C-alpha positions, 0 to 999 in steps of 0.5 A: 130931858122932859119926863113925867109919870103918865099912868099908874096901874090900879088893879080892879075887879070890874071896869064899870064898877071902878069907873062908877066909883072914881067918876061918880064918887070922887068926881074924876074925869073918864079920859078914855075907855077903849076895848082892846079885847073881849076881856080887856079895856084901856081905862084912864081916869084922873082928877078933874081939871088935872092934865098930868098922870092918870090912873089906868084901871086894869082888870086883874087877869090872874089869881096873883093879880086878883089877890093884890086888889086893894092892897097894892101898897102892902097896907100903906097909903098908896095914892095921894089926892091933893086938893085946893079945898079940903073941906069941900072934898072931905064933905064929898067923901062923907056924903058919898059914903066913902070909908074914912080910915083916919079923920082930918089932922093938921100937919106941917104940909097941910090938912090930911085925912085917910080914906079907902077906895072901893077896893080897900086901897088907902088914899091921903086927901091932902089940903093946903097948909094953913097960915 
């Protein structure tokens, strides 16, 4: 059996604003941006050089969905961005003005910092364990 995660839905308020953040600030790759209807697009982004799971940037379509933007995990860390160079990517977060929720800390599994995306969702940036 061959299974893998394909997409994770991330509710957004505006497609272009979300694309701008993930592509220009986090340096993700825009995989697809296709118009489905006048109000709906199929927008996929993923970390550069990654060939697996994508984020599906989905514009909230009703009041319930709009109320979940930025709080898709109930205040817990929602997504985990693994990196081969923690210092490089942490510096990028700072340089791009991305809000840091928790400063870097060394854990048994690696160096980790928590940041917020433009909507308030919490992310872990995790670098390799040292030594």
